N, C-alpha and C positions, 0 to 999 in steps of 0.2 A: 504493499499501499505506500502510497504517496507519503512522506513524512508530514507534509501540511494538511493534507486530508487527514492524515491519523491524529494530528495535534489538533484540528477543528473538532472532530467525532469525539474525542477524548474531553475536551473542552465544554461543548453540548452535554456530552453526559453529567460531568460534574455539575454544571450548573442545575441540571435537571433533579441532580441530587440535593443541593442546596434548596431549591425550592420545596421538595419534598418534607425536608426537615423544618423548615419553615409553616407549610399547612400543618404538620403535626401538632407545633408550638400554636399554631393560630386555633385550632381545634380545642386545645386545653385551656387557652384564655377565654373561648366563647361557653365554655362548660358553666352553665348555671351552678350555683353554690348557694345550699339551703341551710341557714344559720338556725340554732335554737331560738324559739321563741321567748321572750321575756317571760316572766312567771304572771299567769292571769287566766281569765277564762278561755274556753276551747270549745270545741263542737259539740253539740249536745247528742250524737248519735254514738251508739255503740259500737265496739269493735271486737270482732274475735280472732285472736293470734292464732295461727295454725303453724307447728313447727315439726317437719320431719325428721326423726332423729335414729339413727343406726351406728349403734358404736360410738356415742357422742359424750361419755361419760366426763371427759375430761375438760370439754367446754361448756355442756349443756347447763351445769349448775350455776357458773357466772353469768351465763346470757340469761338464766331464768331470774337470777336476782335483781338485774338490772331492767326485766321487764315488770317484776312486781314491785319495783321502786317508781314505775312511772307517774308523773303528777296527773296523768288522765289514764286512769286504770283501766285496761282492757276488760270488756264485759265477761269474756269468755278467753281462757287461755287452754290449747290443747295440744298435747304432744303426742304423734303418732309414732311408737314404738316398732321399728321395724326388725324385729328380732335381734334387738341387742345381747350381746354377750359379756359386756367390759363392765357391768354396775349401772348402767342407765338408769335401770328399774330402781336400783337404791337411791340415786340421785333424785330422781321424782318423788318418790317417798318422803324423802328429807323435806321437800319444799312444800310451800302453803296448800291447804286444801283447795285455791283456786286454779291449781294449774291439775287438769285432767289428763290421765293417760289412757291412752286407745292401744290396744294391742293390733297393730297392722294386720290385717287378713290375708290369707296367701295371695302372693302375687299373681295375678292372671296372665296369660300369655299374650303378649304384645304390647305389656305394659312396663315402663321405667320405673323402679322401686321409688324414688323421689317423687314422682306423679302422683301413684297410686297413693302413698302416705297423704299426699295433699288433697288429693280427691277425698279421700277417707274423711280425713279431718274436717275439710270444708262442710259435707254432708252433716257432720255431728254438730254443726252449730247452725245458730239461728240469727245471730246478730246482722244490721244490714251493711257492715263493713267488715270485709276479710283482710287481714294482715298475713301475709305469708313471710316468714321469718326463717333464718338458717339459724343451725344450733349453736353456731360458733360466732354469732353477733351480740356485741354486748353494747347496750344502748345508753346515750345521755337521758336524764330523769325526764327532759321535754320532748324525746323524740318521736312517741306516738301524736302527742298532742301537735306537735308542729307539721308533721306530716300529713296528719289528717287534715288540717285547715289550709296547708299548700293544696293538696288534692282538689278539695272543696272549691279553692280559689280558681285553679286552674281547669274546674270543670273536666278533670282526667278520669279517662276511661280505667288506665292503668298507671298509677304514680309509683316510682321506683328511685331508690337512690343507691348511690355508692359510697359505702363506707372508708373510713381510713383504714388502709393495710398495714397489718404489723408484721416486719419483716424481720426475724431473728436469725435463722439459720445462712450460711453463706450462700447455699443454694437460691434461697429464696430471694436473697438481696442482688443475685447475680440475675435470675430470670424474670422476677415478677415485673420489674420496672419495663422490660421489653413487651413482656404479655400484656401488661396495661395499655401501652403504646398501640399495641396490634387491636386491642378492642377498641378504643379510643379512635384510631385512623380507620380501621375495615367496617365497622360500623357506623361512621361518623355520628359519634355519640350526641353531640349539643343538637343536631340537626333533627334527631327524633322529637325535639319539642316543636316544630314548624310545623303547621296542620297540613300544608302542602308537600313536604318533604315524603320522599318514599323511605327516608331513611327509619329504622323500627327497632328498637332496643329497650327493653327492661332487663332487671337484675334479678334473679332469684334469690339473692340475699336478704333483700327488703323490698316487698311490693305491696301496694293496698290496691284493692278494688271494691266497688259496691258489689253485692251479693247480686243484683239483679243484673249487672253488666256481665259478671262473673259467670252467671246461668247463659245469659244472651251469647257468650262468645264460647259456650259448650266446655266451658272450666279446663280441669287438667285432661279429662276423658279425651277432648277434641285434640289433644298433644300428646296422649297417651304414651306414643312410641318416641317421642323425641328427648334427647339427652340436653337439648339446648329448650327446654320448656319455656324459658322466660322470654327468649327471642321469638319463639314459634307463637306465643301467645300475643306479643308484641306485634308481629306481622298480621296476625288475626284481626287485632285492633285497627292497624293502619287499613286492612282490606275492606272493613267495614264502615270507614268512615269516622271512627273513634279517635279520640285525644289521648296521646302520651305525654306524661310529663316525667324528664329523667334530671336528678340533678346529682351533683357532687356534696356529700355532707358527712367531710372528715372529723366536724364537732358533733355530729348528731349520733354517729355509730362508728364502731371500729371491729376488725376482725382478725383474726390470723387464719389465713385460708388452709393453709397446710402445715402439718408437724414434722415433716420429713422430705428428704429428696423424693423418694419413692411416691410418696403420696401425689406430692406436686406434678412430678411427670405425669403420672396415670390422668390426674386432675385435669392438667392442659391437655392432653393426648384425647380425653373425653369430649373436651369442649371444642377441639379442633375437628374431630371426627363426628360430630353431633351436629354440624353445620349442614348447609345445602348444596356443598360445591359438588360439582360432577369431577370424575378423573380428570379432565382436561382443565377444569377451573383449578383444580388442585395443583396441576402443573406448571400454569401460568402464574399461581402465588407462589411456587418455588423459585420460578425465575424473577418474580418481583423482589422477594427477599434477597437473592444473591445480587440483583440488579441494583438495588436502592440501598442497600446495608454493606455489603462486601465490596463491590467493583468500587464505588466512588472513592474508597481508601486507595485506589491504585492510581489515582491521577497523579499525585505526589510523585511517585517513584519514577512514572512514566514521563512527566516534566522533566524530571532529572536526567533520566535516560535520554531524552531528546535534545538535552541542552535548551531547553524553552523556559527562561525566566517566567513570562506570563503565566504558562502553565503549571509551573511548579509554584507559583504563588496563587493560584487557584486551588490547585490541589491540597495545599496549607490549609485555605480558607473552608474548603470542602472537609478536610480533616476535624479542624477546629468547630465545623457546626454540627457535624455526626457525633463527635465524643461531648462537644458541650451541650446539646440536646438529651441525650441519654443520662450525663450527669444531673441536668434539671429533672428528669423523670424519677431517676433514684431518689433524688431528694424528696420531690413530690410523694413518694408511695414509703418515705420513712427510711429507706437505706441510704448509708453514706454517699455522698456525691463520687466519692473514688472509685465506686462501682460502674459507673457511667463509663470509666475508661475500659471496661471489659466487656463492652457491648458486644464487640464482633465473637467473643464465645458465646453470649447470651442468643446472637443470632444464630449461631452453629447448633445450640441445643433446641431452639425452636423448629430451625429446619430440619434437624432429624426427626422431631415430633411429627411434622407433616409430611414427610417421605414415609414414616412409618404408617400414618395414618392413609395415606396414598395406598401402600401395600397391603394393609389389610382390608381395605374398600376392594382392592383387585381380585384379593382371594376369597372375599367374602366371610373374611374371621371375625370372630365376637370382638367387642370391645368391652372391658371391665371397669366397674366403679364400685366401690364399697364393699367388696365380696361377691358381688353379682356380675354376671356377662349378660350381654345382649346382643344378639344377632344382628348383623349388618344390614340385612333385607329389612329390618324392623325400623330402620331409621329412615326419615324422609329426607327426600332430595337426593340420596347417593344414587348415583346413574352410573353404572359399568358399562 
């Protein structure tokens, strides 16, 4: 290739990479932030909280304690125990009589465990509002009141928040900042709040819905085979003309999503595999990861190799943009900013999981989560 043409091609690719880094920062800047309301009155309608729990003894107790301390007390708190063997029953027995334990019925064919538990819990309650909460989410005392007030103000069909992530282990601090960025950009998270946007996103860790809307959407039964039930329900809201409200709420809720490396990798793989990408789209996603996150780092050495000062300076700017953005995302999710310097490794981990998902999809291999496996053919949107 002609050296000038090569230099021009590399420069255009480098500029595109800088633009992409800026787009991710812009999306983060546009993300609405929900703050706790000051003490005072709140909505008068009653809320039922449904928690699906399967071997959550370590996290469930603190989560329930913060739920029981809400300044707007939930009318009903139901924990659906999905065959736990780790002391979850004892945790529930030690809590207030306001917490009701339901033993999850046998999992029917075609259902994902969490969806079945949420569906079971929702049908066991009667309050006009439903709050679906993960067992590892701890709440600010005003969280329920704030979220319910916000949902009513926004006239949202589904209102959900993104809690503050607590990253403790090295692997969490390495991978989760990049994973968060992928969720933000892939789903165009802040655009979910725009009525005319096609972006659809909800967060299964904490989401509110009126019971009437839940029934009209078909509830979890309508997305029973989806490993990303929150996104699937958000897409149903979008398809039926409903409204979505999505906000970052680091002061309202916090969570440590994964306790170890194996659980984290399995959880991210489940999320990747549970999407609606075809095999061709997965290949395109792999190419995008390489092209947007690894190849831009080659601009600087190519510029030095070609003896081009402008290209070398552009490569330096690209590298600073890439590493700087990831340092910002690391800080935003509670990891030391220095972990942003390891972002090429984080990309490699994520890329390996996407490749693994592609391989499983092509083979029709099952995907596992929480000790259960789900056949690939039961996941919506996977086309081989």
